[in-house]
N, C-alpha and C positions, 0 to 999 in steps of 0.2 A: 769615874771622873766626870764632873759636871761640865756644862757647856762653857762656863766662864773659865774654868781651869784649862780646858782643852784649847780654847782660843788663845789664852795667855801663853800656854806652852808652845803652841804653833808659832805665834808671833815671836816669842823670845828665842826659840831655836833658830828660826830663819834669820833674825837680826844678828844673832851671834855668829851664824855661819857666814853671812855676807861681811860682817865686820872682820872675821878671821881671813876671809878671802881678800879683803881690802888691805889688811896688814901684810898678807903674803905678796900681793901685787906691789906694795910699797918696797918690800925687800927685793923683789925681782927686778924692779926698775929703780934701784937705789941711785943710779947716776942721775936719772931724770928727777927723782924725788929730792936728791941733794941740791939740785939746781933750782928747786922750787917749781919745776914744771908740772909735776904730778899734783903736789899739794895745792898749788895755786891755780890749777886748771878748773875751768867751769864744771867739768864732769866730777871732779873730786869734791868741789863745794856742793854740788847737787847731791852727791851720794851722802856726804856728811849731814846735809839737811834732811834727807829722807830717813836716815838712821835715827836722827833726833825725833822726827815726826812719829816713827814707829815706836820709839821708847815712850813717847807721850801717850800714844794709843794704848800701849800695854798698861800704863797706869790707869787710863780710863776704863779698860776692860776689868781690871782688878776691882774697881769701885762701882761697876755698873749693876743696875738692877736688871731683872729679866726682860723688862719692856725695852730697855735701851740696848740690850745685847744683840738683838737681831740687826739693828741698824749698824752697830759696831762691827758685826761680822762682815757686812758689805764693805764698810770703810776699810776694814783690815785687809780684805782681798785687794782692794784698790791700792792701798799703801804698799802691800807686798809686791804687787805688779810694778809699781813705780820704783820701788827699791831695787827690784830685779833689773829693770830697764836702766836705771842709773848706774848700777854696777857694771852691766854689760857694756854700756857706752864708755865708761872709764877703762874697762879692760880692753876693749877694742882699740882705744886710742893709744894705749901704752904697750900692747903686745904685738 
């Protein structure tokens, strides 16, 4: 597996995992979600934004040349950390 594929796979799997966790949290807090508290919360908006950013980054990785890939690796780590923190903030608020 080359570097591009490895980075894409890492990003994709992490995004899918946190998206599934987000969906699970929505189900667990369906009362709050139904009232718009979860979905409308700043933490949920931030998480949705981070997921979208990660998906955009995955597309960039797919189309990157070797020169750009090193920079994208660092960006990917930062995006994953941001996504992790956003999910944790949301989870802490509603658990």
